[in-house]
C-alpha positions as a Markdown table, in Angstrom:
| # | Residue | x | y | z |
|---|---|---|---|---|
| 1 | Met | 86.6 | 87.7 | 100.8 |
| 2 | Val | 87.4 | 91.3 | 101.2 |
| 3 | Asn | 83.7 | 92.3 | 101.0 |
| 4 | Arg | 82.8 | 89.7 | 103.5 |
| 5 | Phe | 85.5 | 90.1 | 106.1 |
| 6 | Gly | 87.1 | 93.5 | 105.4 |
| 7 | Arg | 90.6 | 94.6 | 104.2 |
| 8 | Lys | 92.2 | 95.1 | 107.6 |
| 9 | Pro | 91.1 | 91.8 | 109.1 |
| 10 | Leu | 92.3 | 89.9 | 106.1 |
| 11 | Thr | 95.6 | 91.7 | 106.1 |
| 12 | Val | 96.2 | 91.0 | 109.7 |
| 13 | Val | 95.1 | 87.3 | 109.5 |
| 14 | Gly | 97.1 | 86.8 | 106.3 |
| 15 | Ala | 100.3 | 88.2 | 107.8 |
| 16 | Phe | 99.8 | 86.2 | 111.0 |
| 17 | Ile | 99.1 | 82.9 | 109.1 |
| 18 | Ser | 102.0 | 83.3 | 106.7 |
| 19 | Gly | 104.4 | 84.0 | 109.6 |
| 20 | Phe | 103.0 | 81.0 | 111.5 |
| 21 | Phe | 103.4 | 78.7 | 108.5 |
| 22 | Ala | 107.0 | 80.0 | 107.9 |
| 23 | Val | 107.9 | 78.8 | 111.4 |
| 24 | Val | 105.9 | 75.5 | 111.1 |
| 25 | Phe | 107.1 | 74.4 | 107.7 |
| 26 | Ser | 110.7 | 74.9 | 108.8 |
| 27 | Val | 110.5 | 72.7 | 111.9 |
| 28 | Val | 108.4 | 69.9 | 110.5 |
| 29 | Pro | 110.7 | 66.8 | 110.0 |
| 30 | Asn | 108.8 | 65.5 | 106.9 |
| 31 | Ile | 109.5 | 67.2 | 103.6 |
| 32 | Trp | 106.0 | 66.4 | 102.2 |
| 33 | Ile | 104.2 | 67.9 | 105.2 |
| 34 | Ser | 106.4 | 71.0 | 104.8 |
| 35 | Val | 105.5 | 71.2 | 101.1 |
| 36 | Ala | 101.8 | 70.9 | 102.0 |
| 37 | Phe | 102.2 | 73.8 | 104.5 |
| 38 | Cys | 103.9 | 75.9 | 101.8 |
| 39 | Gly | 101.1 | 75.1 | 99.4 |
| 40 | Ala | 98.4 | 76.0 | 102.0 |
| 41 | Cys | 100.2 | 79.3 | 102.6 |
| 42 | Ala | 100.3 | 80.4 | 99.0 |
| 43 | Pro | 96.6 | 81.3 | 98.5 |
| 44 | Ile | 96.6 | 83.0 | 101.9 |
| 45 | Leu | 99.5 | 85.2 | 100.8 |
| 46 | Gly | 97.5 | 86.1 | 97.6 |
| 47 | Val | 94.5 | 87.2 | 99.6 |
| 48 | Asp | 96.8 | 89.1 | 102.0 |
| 49 | Asn | 98.4 | 90.9 | 99.1 |
| 50 | Ala | 95.1 | 91.9 | 97.6 |
| 51 | Ala | 93.7 | 93.0 | 101.0 |
| 52 | Leu | 96.9 | 95.1 | 101.7 |
| 53 | Thr | 96.7 | 96.8 | 98.3 |
| 54 | Gly | 93.0 | 97.6 | 98.9 |
| 55 | Leu | 93.8 | 98.9 | 102.4 |
| 56 | Thr | 96.3 | 101.3 | 100.9 |
| 57 | Leu | 93.9 | 102.4 | 98.2 |
| 58 | Glu | 91.2 | 103.0 | 100.8 |
| 59 | Arg | 93.5 | 105.3 | 102.7 |
| 60 | Val | 94.6 | 107.4 | 99.8 |
| 61 | Pro | 91.7 | 107.4 | 97.2 |
| 62 | Gly | 93.0 | 110.6 | 95.5 |
| 63 | Phe | 96.3 | 108.9 | 94.6 |
| 64 | Arg | 95.1 | 105.5 | 93.5 |
| 65 | Gly | 97.5 | 104.9 | 90.6 |
| 66 | Ser | 100.6 | 106.4 | 92.1 |
| 67 | Met | 100.1 | 104.9 | 95.6 |
| 68 | Thr | 99.5 | 101.4 | 94.2 |
| 69 | Ser | 102.7 | 101.7 | 92.2 |
| 70 | Met | 104.7 | 103.1 | 95.2 |
| 71 | Gln | 103.3 | 100.3 | 97.4 |
| 72 | Asn | 104.3 | 97.6 | 95.0 |
| 73 | Leu | 107.7 | 99.2 | 94.4 |
| 74 | Phe | 108.6 | 99.4 | 98.1 |
| 75 | Arg | 107.2 | 96.0 | 98.7 |
| 76 | Ser | 109.5 | 94.6 | 96.0 |
| 77 | Ile | 112.5 | 96.6 | 97.3 |
| 78 | Gly | 111.8 | 95.2 | 100.8 |
| 79 | Leu | 111.6 | 91.6 | 99.4 |
| 80 | Ile | 114.9 | 92.1 | 97.6 |
| 81 | Ile | 116.6 | 93.6 | 100.7 |
| 82 | Ala | 115.2 | 90.7 | 102.8 |
| 83 | Leu | 116.6 | 88.1 | 100.3 |
| 84 | Ile | 120.0 | 89.8 | 100.3 |
| 85 | Val | 120.2 | 90.1 | 104.1 |
| 86 | Ser | 118.9 | 86.6 | 104.7 |
| 87 | Gly | 121.3 | 85.1 | 102.1 |
| 88 | Ile | 124.2 | 86.9 | 103.8 |
| 89 | Leu | 123.1 | 85.8 | 107.3 |
| 90 | Leu | 122.6 | 82.2 | 106.0 |
| 91 | Asn | 126.1 | 82.1 | 104.5 |
| 92 | Leu | 127.9 | 83.8 | 107.3 |
| 93 | Tyr | 126.3 | 82.9 | 110.6 |
| 94 | Val | 123.5 | 80.4 | 110.4 |
| 95 | Asn | 124.3 | 76.7 | 110.1 |
| 96 | Asp | 120.7 | 75.8 | 110.1 |
| 97 | Phe | 118.1 | 77.1 | 107.7 |
| 98 | Arg | 115.3 | 76.5 | 110.3 |
| 99 | Leu | 116.6 | 79.4 | 112.5 |
| 100 | Leu | 116.3 | 81.8 | 109.6 |
| 101 | Met | 112.7 | 80.7 | 108.8 |
| 102 | Ile | 111.8 | 81.0 | 112.5 |
| 103 | Ile | 113.1 | 84.6 | 112.4 |
| 104 | Tyr | 111.2 | 85.2 | 109.2 |
| 105 | Gly | 108.0 | 83.8 | 110.8 |
| 106 | Ala | 108.5 | 86.0 | 113.9 |
| 107 | Val | 108.8 | 89.1 | 111.7 |
| 108 | Gly | 105.6 | 88.1 | 109.8 |
| 109 | Ile | 103.7 | 87.7 | 113.1 |
| 110 | Thr | 105.1 | 91.0 | 114.3 |
| 111 | Ser | 103.9 | 92.7 | 111.1 |
| 112 | Ala | 100.4 | 91.2 | 111.8 |
| 113 | Leu | 100.4 | 92.8 | 115.3 |
| 114 | Ile | 101.5 | 96.2 | 113.9 |
| 115 | Ala | 98.7 | 96.0 | 111.3 |
| 116 | Leu | 96.3 | 95.1 | 114.0 |
| 117 | Leu | 97.2 | 98.1 | 116.1 |
| 118 | Ala | 97.2 | 100.5 | 113.2 |
| 119 | Lys | 94.3 | 102.9 | 112.9 |
| 120 | Asp | 91.4 | 101.7 | 110.9 |
| 121 | Pro | 91.4 | 103.6 | 107.6 |
| 122 | Arg | 87.5 | 103.6 | 107.5 |
| 123 | Lys | 87.5 | 105.7 | 110.6 |
| 124 | Ala | 90.3 | 108.1 | 109.5 |
| 125 | Glu | 89.9 | 111.0 | 107.2 |
| 126 | Pro | 91.2 | 110.1 | 103.7 |
| 127 | Ile | 94.3 | 112.0 | 102.4 |
| 128 | Lys | 93.3 | 114.3 | 99.6 |
């Protein structure tokens, strides 16, 4: 899919769709429809992760090994921090899990917009 559509478009579309699905599956009143939305989102997140890693490698070809490791490290740290913060917010302030997922979806859609507005790495000079 990366060869056909490109890394940046797949990253943007993947982040947008995962953010949209996070909002949708939290407001759907039927649990099985919600599970179906989660299942549909999983392969999209896999493609998004592969495209994002490829986008990083395309930008810094001289540091392929270390940049891939750093990207995965900081992504994992970000996920851990997000889980901690969302758990605290859920326990302290939010009486409804849906609100937290709507916020999560809004953040995913915002990240898609940021990636869309970022400079295309194919047009930028690679960092050596």
